[in-house]
N, C-alpha and C positions, 0 to 999 in steps of 0.2 A: 324517268328515273335513270340512274346510272347502271353500270354493268352488273351490279349485284342483285338486281331487282328480283329475279326468279330463283335465286339460290339462297335458302336460309343460311344466315351467317352465325346467328346465335339463337339460343332457345328462349331466354327471357330477358327483356329489358324493363328496368324500373326507372321511372322518371319521377323525381321528388320535386314537386312544385309545378302546378299545371297552369302557369300564366302563358303569355304569348310565346316566349322562347321555348319553355319546356313542353307546352302543348303542341307547338309546331314541330318540334323534333320528334315527339312521340307519334304524332299523326303521320309525319313523313315516313318514319321507319315502318309503321304499321302498314301503310299503303304500299311500301316497296316490296313487302314479302320477305324482307331480310330476317325477320324475327317471328318466331312462332307465337309469342305472347307478349303484349305490351301492357304493363301494369302502371297505373298512376297512383301517386300518393299526394294528398293535399289535405290540409286541416279544415278546409271549408266544405261542408257537406253538399252545398249547392254546386260547387265546382266539380266535385266528384261525380255527382249525378249528371251534370251537363257533359262532362268529358266522355262518359259512356254513351249517352244519347247521341252526341255529335260524331261518334266514331273516332274520337281522338285516341282512346285507349280501348283495350279489350275489357278490362275491369279495373276497379279502383279499390284501394285499401286506405284505412285511416291511419294504421300504424306501420312503421317501418319493418318491424320484425316479421309480420305476416307477408308483406310485399317482397322482401328481399330473400325469402327462402328459395334457394335454387337459382338465384339471379346470376346472369352472365355479365351484365353491365348495369351499373347504377349511375344515372346522371342526376346531378344536383343542380336544380334550377330555382333555388330559393334566394331571397335577398342576401347580400354579401354578409351582413352582420348576423344573420340567422344560420349561416353556413357552419359556424363553429359548433353550435349545439347539435346540428344534424350529424356532423362528423363524429362528435363525441358519442352519440347514440349508436352510430354505425360501428364504432370501434368495439362496442360491447357484444356485437352480433357475430355469429359464425357465417362469414361471407364466402367461405370456400375460396375459389379462384376468381371471384367476381372482380371486374375492373371498375374502378370509380373514375368519374370525370365530372366536370362542372362547366358552367357557362358564364361565370362571373367576369366582370370587366376590370377587376383589380386582382391580379394573380398572386402578388406577394403575400397578402393577408390570408388568402385561402390556402396557399401552400404551407405557410407557417402553422395554420390551424390544423391542417391534415397531419403534419409531422408531429405536432404536440399530441393529437388525439391517438395516433397509432404508434407512439414511441414504444420500441421494443417488440412491435408486431409487424408482420409483412404488410407492405402498402403498395397496392397496384393502382396508382392514382395518376391520371393524365389530365392536368389542368388545361382548360380550353376556353376560348372566348369567340363566339360568332359575332361578326360585325354586321348586324341586321336588326331591323326593327320595323315598327309600324305606328301610325297615329292611333291605332286601336290597341286595347290591352285585354288581358284575361283570356280564359280558355275559349270563349266564344269567338275570339279573333284568331284562333289557331289556324295556321296555313301551312299545308304540307310542302308548299313551294317557296316558303319564306327565305330559305337559305340559298336558293338557286342563284348561281353566279355572284355570290357574296363571299367575302373572305371569312375564313374561320382560322383563328390563330391558336395553335397548340404550343404550350410552354412546358415541355417535359423537364423533369428533374434530371440532374446530371447522371444519377444512377437509375436510369429508366428501365423498366421491363420492356424490351423491344416488342414482344408479342402484344402486350397491352397497347403500346403506341400504335402499332400497325392496325389493330382492331378498331380503335377509336378513329383513326385516319380513314379507314374504309367506310365506317358508318357515316361520317360527314360527307365523304365523296359520293356516297350513294344518294345523298340529297342534292347532288350537283353543286356542292360548295367547293370553293377553291381553298385548299388547305395550305397554310404556311406555318413555319416554325420560328419561334423567337425565344430568347432567354426570358425568364420571368422579369428580371430587372428592366430589360430593354422594353418589353411590352408595356410595363406600367409607366415608363417615361413617355413612350409614344402616345399612349392613350391619355395621359395627363395633359399633353399638349393639344391633341387633335379632338378630344371629346370632352374631357372633364373640365378643362379651363373654359371652353366656350359656354358650357352649361352654367358654370359658376358666374361668368360675366353676365349672361342673360338674366339669371335669377336676380343678381345684384342690381342691374340697371332698372329692371321693372319695379323691384321693391323700392329702390331709391326714389324713383319718380312717383310711385303710387302713395308713398307715405307723406308726401307734401301736398297739401290741399291745393296750393296755388299752381301745382303742376298737373292737376287732373285734366286740364284742357289739352295737354299734350296728347293724351290718348284719343281725344276726339278728332284731332287733325293729323294723327300719325299716318305717314305714307307707307307704301308697300315695303320699303327698306326696313323701317322700324318693325313692322309686323314679321318680316322674314327673319330678322336678326333675333327677335325676342320669342319666336315661336317655340323654341326649345324650353323656355321658362314654363311651359305648360306641361312639362314632364312630371312624372311621379315624384313628389318631394321626399317621401320616405326612402325610395330607392336611391335618390341622389344624396341624401343625408348619409346613407350607408356607404356609398361609393367614395365620397370625399373623406370620410373618416378612415375607410379601409386603405385608400391610396394616399394617405396624408403626406408622406414625405415627397413623393413625386409631384403631387399637386402644389405643395408649397414651393418647391424648386421652380416649377414652371411659372407660378404666380409671381415669384420674386423677379424672375427675368422679365416678365411682361410689365411689372411695375416700374422697373428701370427704364424700359422703352417708353412707357407712358409718361414718366417724369421728363424724359428727353423731349418728347413731343410737346408737353406743356411748356417747357422752357422755350421751344421754338416759337410757340404762339406768343409767349410773353415778350420775346425779343423781336417779334415780327420777322423771323428768319424764314422767308418764303422759300429759299433754296432747300433748306432742310425739310420743310413740309412737302414740297414737290417731290423730293427724293423719297420720302416715306410713302407717299401716295402712289407714285409711279412704280416703285419697287413692289408694293403690295399688290397692285392691280396686275402688273406683269407676272409676278410670281404665281398668282392664282391661275392666270391663263397658261403660263409656261408649264406648271405642274399638271394642269388639266390636259395639256396636249402631249407632254412627254412622260410624266411620271404616273399619271392616273392609271395608265394601262398596267402598271406594275404595282399598284397600291390597292386601295379599297374600292375597286370598281369591277365591272363586268369582265371577267377574264375571257369569256367566250368571244368577245369582240376582236381579240387579237391572237387567239390560239392558232388560227390558220386562215388569214385573210387571203382568199383565192380569187384570181382573175380568170374569167372565161373570155378568150380571144377567138372570135369567129372569123373564118376565112373570107377572103375577098375584100372588096372596097377600093375606092380611089380617093385621092386627096385633092382638095380645092380650097380656095379662099385665102384669107389673110389672118394670121394669128400672131400673138406676141407671147413668147414663153417667159417664165418668171426671171427675175433678176439673177445676175451672175453670183453664184454661191461664194466663190473665192473672193470677189470684191466686197460682197456683203460682210463676210467675216472680217476682212481687213479694215473696212470702214468703221466698224464698232471698236476694234482694237485701237487704231490710231486716233479716232475721234475721242475716245476716252482718255488717251494720254496727251491730247493736245490742250493748248490753253485757249479758252473761249468756247463758243457754241458751234458745233458742226451740224449742218442739215444734210440728211441723206434722202434721196428719192429713188424709188425702184428697188428698195431693200427686199431681199428674198425672205418671205415669212415661212420658211421651212424649218423643220426641227433642228437641223444642224446649226444654222445661223442664229436661231433663237437660243440655242444652248450657249453660244458665245455671248450674246446679248445679256442673258441672265447671269453669266459668270461675272461680267463687269458690274452689273447691278449689285451682285453679292459683295463686290469689293468697293462699294460706296459711290459708284458713278450714277448720277441722275440721268436717266434716259427716258424720253417721252416716246410713246409709240411701241411697236409699229402700228400705223393706221393707214391702210391702203398703200403700203410701201414707203410711207414717210416716217422718218425717225429723227428725233432731235437729241443730240448728245451734248451734255454739259460737261466738257472736259475738265479733268483735275490736274493736268500736267504730268510730266514723266514720273514725278515722285509723289503723286497724290493718292495712289491706291491705298485702300485700307484692308486689314486682314478680314477675310471672309468669315462668316459665323460657323462654317463647317466645310467639309469637302466640296469642291466644285464639281457638280455632276454634269458631264458633257454629252450624255446620251450616246449617239452613234458617231459622233463627229471626231474623226481623226485629225482633221485640220485644226479644230479648236485645241485639242490636246497638244499637238506638236508645236503650234505657234505660241500658245500660252506658256509652254515650258520655257521658251526663250525669254519672254517678258518677265516671268515670275522668278527666274533663277537669280535675279539681282535685287529682288524686293527685300525689305527688312523683316518680313514675316514669313512663317512657314505656310505652305499650301499643300493640299492633297487633291490630285486630279483623278476622278473616277469616271466610269462610263458604263454602258449597258453590256450585256453578255458578249455581243459581237465586238465592240471596241476593246473589251478586256482581253481578247485573244490576239490583238494586233501588236506587232513589235514596236517598241519605243526606244530601243537602243540606238537607232540611227540618229536621234537627237540627243539622247542622254550622253553618249560617248563624247561628242565634240563639246557639249556644254560642260562636261566634267573637265575637259582640257582647259576650258576658260576659267575654271575655279568653282563651278557650281557643285553643290552637294545634292544628288538626286538618288533616291532609293526606288527600286522597282520590284515587282513580283518576279517570279521565276521567268527566265528567258527574256527579261527586259519588258515584260508586259505590265499594263496598268493593274492596280493603281500606282500613280507616281507621287512620291512624297518629296517635295522640293523644300529644302531647308533654307530659310532666309538669313539675311545678314552677311552674305558672302560678297567679297570684293572680286569682281570679274576682271579678267585681263583679255585684251584683244588677241586673237590668233589668226593665222592663215590656215584655212582648211580646204584641202583638196577632196571633194566629195567622191567617194568610190562609186556612187550610183546617182544618176540624175534624179533630183527630187526637189520640186519647188517648195515643199513644206520644210524640208531640212534647211535649205538655203534661207528661207524666210525666218525660220526659228533663230538661226545664228545671226542674221542681220538685226533682228529685233533685240537679241541679247547684246549686240554690239552698241546699241543706243546707250547702254549703261556701263560698258566695259572700258577699262583704262587703255588708251591707245587706239589703234586701228584694228578693225575686224574685217577680214576679207574671205570670200568664198569663191572657189573656182569649181565650176561644174563641168562634167565630162561631155555634156550635150545640153543644148538650150532647153530651158524650162520656162514656164510662165513667169512673167516679170511684174505681176501686179504689185508686189510689195515695193519694189524699187520705184515704180511709177507713182504709187500713192504716197510714199515717203516724200518724194519731191513735191507732190501736190500739197502736202502739209508744210512745205517749206524746209524740209530737212535735207541737207546735202547728201547725195549718194553718187559715188563714182562707179561707172561701169566701163571697163576696158576689156574688150573681147569677151571671154567667158568668165571674167572675174568681176564681182561686185564688192564694193568697199564702203564701210561707214566708220565714222569716228564719234565718240561721245562728246558731250559738251555743247550740243546744239539743242534746239527746242522745236516742238511741233506746234504749228499755229492753225487754229480751226479754219475749216473751209467748207465749201459746198460740194457734195458728191452726187452725181447722177449715175446709178448703177445700170449698165446695159444689160440686155437680155443674155442669159447664160448660153454660150455656144455648146456646152455639154448637154444641156436640155434640148437645144435646137437640133442636136445631132440625131436624135431619134426620128425627128420629122424630116431631116435631110435624107436619111436612109429610106424612110417610109415613102417619101415623094419620088425617090429614085426607082424603087422596086415595084410600086403599085402601078398598074396600067392606067393610062389616060389621066395622069395626075399633073397638076400644076398648083403649087402652094407658095405663098410669100410669107417669110418669117421676118417680122419687123424688129428693127432696133437691136440687132444682134451684135455683141462684142466680137470684133475680128482682130483682137490683139495678135500680132504675128507669132507669139509664143503659144497660141492656143488653137491655131487654124490647121493643125495637122489633119484633123478629120476631113476638112474640105479638100486639102491637098491629096489625101489618099483616095477619097471618093472620085475626084477628078481624074486621077491616074487610072482608076477603074472604068472611066467613061461616063461618070455622072454629069448631068447638065445642071450646074449650079452657077448662077451669076450674082454679082454684087451690084446693088443699086443704092443711090442716095448715100454715098459714103461721106462720113463726117467724123469729127472728133468731139467727144464729150468728156470733160473732166480729165483730159490726158489719155483717154482710152479711145481707140478707133472703133466706130460702129458702122453698120450698114444694114440694109434690107436684103435678105437672101432669097432669091427665087430659084426653086428647084422644080424640074420637070422630069417625067418618066424618061428613062434611058436604059438601053441594054448595057449591062455591066460585064467586065471581063476580069478574071482572076489575075492577080499580080503578086510579085514578091515585094512586100512592103519595105521601102527604104528604111534602114535602121535609124537614120538621122531624123525621121519623122515620128518615130515611136514615142519619145518623151513629149512631143507636142500633141499627142492624141491618146495619152495613157488612159484617161478616164472614159474614152469613147469606144474602146475596143469591143466591149460586149455587143453593141449594135453594129459595129463594123464587121463582126463575125457573121451577122445576119446578112449584111450586104454581100459578103464573100460566098455565102450559101446560095444566094440568088444570082451569082455571077457565073459566066461560062468559063470553065477551066478551073485551075488550081490557084489558091491564094496561100502564100506562105508568110508567116510572121516569125521574126527572130528578135532577140534582144529585149524581150518584154517580161523578164523574170519578175519585175515588180508587181505584175498582175496577180501573182500568186499570194501576195500578202495584202490585198485590199480587203474590203468588207467580207469577201470570200476569196477562195482560190478561183479567180475568174476564168483562168484558162481551163481548169479541170471541170468546173461547174458548167460552163458553156459547152464544152466538148460533150459532157454527159447528156445535157439536154438536147443538143443537136442530133446526137446518135439516136435518142428516143424518137426524134422526128424523122429518122431515116436518112440522115446526112452523114457522109463520110468526113469525120472530123477527128484528127489524131493529135493529141497534145504532145508537146516536146518540153524539155526542162525550161526553156525560155520563150516558148511560143506555141504555135499551132499550125497544122496543115489542113486546109479545108478544100474538099472537092465540091464545086458547085453542082447543084442538081435539085430535083424536086423535093419538096418537104411534105410530110404527112402531118397528122395531128397526134395528140397524146398528152400525157401528164408529165410536167417537168417541175423540178424543184429550183427555187431561186436562192435557197439557203439564207433568206432574209436580206439579200443584196438587192437594193432598189434598182440598180442599173441592169442586173440580170432580168428582173421581172419586166422592166419596160422593153428590153431588147426582144424578149420572146413575145411580147404584145405586138411589136412591129412585125415579127416573123409571120404572124397570122395572116398578113396581107397576101402572102404567097403560099400558105399552107393549103392542103387539100381537105383538112378536117379541123375542128376546133382544137385549140391548145388550152389546156387547163394548167394554170401557173400557181404554185403553192407559195405561201409565206411572203405575201406582198405588202405587209403593213408598213415596211420601211420606205416605200416610195415617197411617203410624206416627208422624209428627211431631206430630199433634194428637189422634189417636184410635186408639191402639194396639189396642183391643179392638173396633173397629167391626164386623168380619166376624162375630165370635162373638155380639155383641149383636144384630146384624141378623138372624142366623139364629134366635136365641132369640125375637125379637119377631115374625118371620114374613116378613122380606124375603129373597128367594131370590137371594142374591149370594155368589159364592165366587171364590177365585183359580183361574185357569186352570192346569191341570197343565202343567208343562214337559216336553216330549218328551225 
């Protein structure tokens, strides 16, 4: 149980209705020791007897008046339509300071009933809804651990008694439930879509087939999919009768929306519109997988899986063999964007199936693009042309992907519809003014939260004009954002960067047949051209390869080959810096694939020496510095980095977070406003924080190769955003890092 187990929190708990939910709550609180006495109320004498015999409650009462005498909390776990009568009876009793709460799945109906019953009287009522259940029902199915790692949604009134809310929150958390808050209206809308409508459809489908005698054979030959879909039609009919009537308005709204979509699907079948059918099916399948990977962690699933995913990196080890890291994230993003806006069908191989790239893919599906896959890195994009995007059904959720948000801002600034771009907690802290400011100069209307942070609201219907923009800071994302906006802007759009940055956008635009002019440090595009579908082979990501380039350099007796790595000259700063430090890295089998240079990289152990990192190389290795700091730690002498202030506004403040972690390991690392000074020397072990930054987590995993004791790295769940196979490839190569088992 949770932290309140040994400290009584209340004197008397009354649970009205001892079915699965009420019985499980009563049993859980009773076993926790949080309550001195748990009393059950149920109209069924057998249920009352069993509840006491099974230890679900301390005692039972038939009547509310007897049970509620001196109660601190009264939980209502009766059917929705019975709730009104119970509330009316409670309103006639002297409840003192008792707090009322409930477990109903339709909150508006319950809230209105409570307010009617207690009109003119004090009401300490906290509506609640646990998202939990079981195939079994009744008090005999009561399970004290039923709510563990499940969502419980509390929907407090506007004028809530804060003490009452805190008390109910603590009781649920004591059962290891994950408590969240919603407004009553929003709760009922969400549940109508995610729970009530699916049950309504299941009941209707089974009844529709069962009432026709000629269709009875369907049940004989139904496959697993039919059984899975219709399983919920075996739920309690009386309970669902009550729920549908109690949440009538929200259910009707959701049902009408679904009926419109069903009519559109029927029309596609009638007209043999295969493209429309494929779009519906691919979007549905991908949305389910996408939300399972990205959003499920933040919705109705086990919150313990992501509270603190910790890596344990053990010291020692050497690297050997041949590996291929996942596809380049930057190219994967751009392949989806330009493939969607091209005319024709684009085939992509080597697509990175990490959360960031999947966020971009899902965004374009939400805007009506038919995309098949990804399946083992293969994606087929049925382009809609530059003006073929459709309004998304809601905000575009981009997870942790700053690349998606910044590049999409440019594309969406000229669309005829409004869009809202949102992200997770980490992305919501990152500045977007760097793209919003020049886009506004082009005529875009963009609203942001405080200090230019997400969400971004982009108003459609704007006529953009081309501009020349001198970038104050080198950034491939800002450059790419403006070039993509320039595809729609009147006249010429040009961007001059103060230092070279990755040029994947320029290369890929040319690959799609769109003219791009690059003169020195200035890239230019003009509107009026089109993108033509092509074939893209995504090379392995040099940012992912960087962890193994450093690992192979610092671990003794190592020799490792990284296959098919992209060596675009605007991305090879990490190789140049490591070679300046004395690393033994050679390129083999150099070739060009889809306009991008690739090679196999062989890295061998080598003694490294500290250097002053040339400032002209900083933009070419901006994403790789966390692991380069590890290389500096293992080098002889001092390494100095300057001109890297952008590192302070990445997924974390990478300068400060790396410096803090290295100091914990015993390293002399002093951050400066735009860089860091690291004195090479021995490393110990310890516990470090990644602050949810995937590159920090992987960098400290590599550091373990030269540590004298294990390194425990907290908050590593976001490694999946850029490198979903990191742990397996690390183990294959010889790095001793793994997830810590959750007790």
